[in-house]
C-alpha positions as CSV (number, residue, x, y, z in Angstrom):
1,M,57.1,25.3,-7.1
2,N,54.2,23.1,-7.7
3,T,55.1,19.7,-9.0
4,P,52.2,17.5,-10.2
5,R,51.4,14.6,-8.0
6,P,50.7,11.2,-9.5
7,V,47.0,10.4,-9.4
8,N,46.0,7.1,-7.8
9,R,43.3,5.6,-9.9
10,P,41.4,2.4,-9.0
11,S,42.2,-0.7,-11.0
12,P,39.6,-1.6,-13.6
13,L,38.5,-4.5,-11.4
14,S,37.9,-2.4,-8.3
15,A,36.1,0.2,-10.4
16,A,33.8,-2.5,-11.7
17,V,33.2,-3.7,-8.1
18,I,32.4,-0.2,-6.9
19,A,30.0,0.4,-9.9
20,A,28.2,-2.9,-9.2
21,L,27.8,-2.1,-5.5
22,L,26.5,1.4,-6.3
23,A,24.0,0.0,-8.8
24,L,22.8,-2.6,-6.3
25,A,22.5,0.0,-3.5
26,T,20.6,2.5,-5.6
27,S,18.2,-0.2,-7.0
28,A,17.1,-0.9,-3.4
29,C,16.4,2.8,-2.8
30,G,13.2,3.1,-4.8
31,S,10.6,5.3,-3.2
32,A,8.2,3.6,-0.8
33,P,4.6,3.3,-2.1
34,A,2.3,6.0,-0.9
35,A,-0.4,5.1,1.5
36,A,-3.4,3.8,-0.4
37,A,-6.2,6.2,-0.9
38,P,-9.7,5.0,-1.9
39,E,-8.7,5.4,-5.6
40,A,-5.8,3.0,-5.2
41,K,-6.2,-0.4,-6.9
42,P,-4.5,-3.5,-5.5
43,M,-3.4,-5.8,-8.4
44,S,-5.7,-8.4,-9.7
45,N,-4.6,-11.4,-11.7
46,N,-8.1,-12.4,-12.6
47,S,-10.7,-9.8,-13.7
48,S,-13.4,-12.2,-14.7
49,G,-16.2,-13.5,-12.5
50,K,-18.2,-11.8,-9.8
51,N,-15.9,-13.0,-7.0
52,S,-12.6,-11.9,-8.6
53,S,-10.6,-9.4,-6.6
54,Q,-11.2,-6.7,-9.2
55,A,-15.0,-7.1,-9.1
56,L,-14.9,-7.1,-5.3
57,W,-12.5,-4.0,-5.4
58,Q,-15.1,-2.1,-7.4
59,Q,-17.8,-3.1,-4.9
60,I,-15.6,-1.9,-2.0
61,Q,-15.0,1.4,-3.8
62,A,-18.8,1.8,-4.3
63,E,-19.5,1.1,-0.7
64,I,-16.9,3.6,0.5
65,G,-18.2,6.2,-2.0
66,D,-17.1,9.7,-1.2
67,A,-16.3,8.9,2.5
68,A,-18.0,12.1,3.6
69,C,-17.7,13.1,7.2
70,D,-18.7,15.8,9.7
71,G,-15.9,15.1,12.1
72,P,-13.3,12.5,13.1
73,Q,-15.8,10.3,14.8
74,H,-17.0,9.2,11.3
75,C,-13.5,8.3,10.0
76,H,-12.0,4.8,10.1
77,S,-9.3,2.9,8.3
78,I,-9.6,-0.7,7.1
79,A,-7.0,-3.2,5.8
80,V,-7.6,-4.4,2.2
81,G,-6.1,-7.0,0.0
82,A,-3.5,-9.7,0.8
83,K,0.2,-9.8,0.2
84,A,1.6,-13.1,-0.9
85,C,3.7,-13.4,2.2
86,G,0.9,-12.3,4.5
87,G,-0.7,-9.1,5.7
88,P,-2.8,-6.5,3.8
89,D,-1.8,-4.7,0.6
90,A,-2.9,-1.4,1.9
91,Y,-5.4,0.6,4.0
92,L,-8.4,2.6,2.9
93,A,-10.2,5.4,4.7
94,W,-14.0,5.0,5.1
95,S,-16.8,6.9,6.7
96,S,-19.3,5.4,9.1
97,K,-21.6,8.2,8.1
98,R,-21.9,6.9,4.5
99,S,-20.8,3.2,4.6
100,N,-22.5,0.1,6.0
101,E,-19.8,-1.3,8.2
102,A,-21.0,-4.9,8.1
103,K,-21.3,-4.9,4.3
104,L,-17.9,-3.2,3.9
105,R,-16.2,-5.7,6.2
106,A,-17.7,-8.6,4.3
107,L,-16.5,-7.2,1.0
108,V,-13.1,-6.6,2.3
109,A,-12.8,-10.1,3.7
110,A,-14.0,-11.6,0.4
111,H,-11.5,-9.4,-1.5
112,A,-8.6,-10.5,0.8
113,Q,-9.6,-14.2,0.2
114,A,-9.8,-13.7,-3.5
115,R,-6.3,-12.1,-3.5
116,K,-4.9,-14.9,-1.4
117,D,-6.3,-17.4,-3.9
118,E,-5.0,-15.5,-6.8
119,N,-1.5,-15.2,-5.2
120,A,-1.5,-18.9,-4.5
121,S,-2.6,-20.0,-8.0
122,S,-0.2,-17.6,-9.7
123,G,2.8,-18.2,-7.5
124,M,2.9,-14.5,-6.8
125,V,5.6,-13.1,-4.5
126,S,5.6,-9.8,-2.7
127,D,8.0,-7.4,-1.0
128,C,6.8,-8.7,2.4
129,R,7.0,-5.2,3.7
130,M,4.6,-4.7,6.6
131,V,2.0,-2.1,5.8
132,T,0.9,-0.3,9.0
133,D,-2.4,1.3,9.7
134,P,-2.1,5.0,9.3
135,G,-5.5,5.8,10.8
136,A,-8.0,8.2,9.2
137,S,-9.1,11.7,9.8
138,C,-11.8,14.1,8.5
139,Q,-10.3,16.7,6.2
140,A,-12.5,19.1,4.2
141,G,-15.5,16.9,4.8
142,R,-13.9,13.7,3.6
143,C,-12.3,10.8,5.4
144,V,-8.6,10.4,4.4
145,L,-5.7,8.3,5.5
146,Q,-3.4,10.2,7.8
147,P,0.2,10.6,6.6
148,Q,2.6,7.8,7.6
149,G,4.5,8.9,10.7
150,A,2.0,11.6,11.6
151,G,2.3,10.6,15.3
152,A,-1.4,10.3,15.9
153,A,-2.8,7.1,17.3
154,P,-4.6,5.3,14.5
155,K,-8.4,5.1,14.7
156,S,-8.9,1.7,13.1
157,A,-12.0,-0.2,12.4
158,E,-10.0,-3.4,12.2
């Protein structure tokens, strides 16, 4: 004979605490941003002026171009942007076959400084997550960032 057992239900207060903890835990589980590809755009708070981060970003994109390569010897990665708490926003793949390294480095340095200035003037905060250099490889004739955790040693131009 089966007699029904009493069901132990949590009190309304403990149910509310559990719901709050679950909401907090799941809000922290957002997906990590994908590694930046050349078409990624670090945020800009100021799009006017030739030295704004947006204008410099467009010049960086133009200098990188199609990042064409014949092999891995042409592919490099470079840190771009500046997080409010330090470090780069992302990395880009570039090709030494197509890009002028000195010009690209100068543009990237000016862009990072513009982002630092924008962050400071706006009081911007960031996630302070360290962005690691994934390295770059030649795939289908184009330099691309390697997937995070691919295990290969990064080939950085930084």
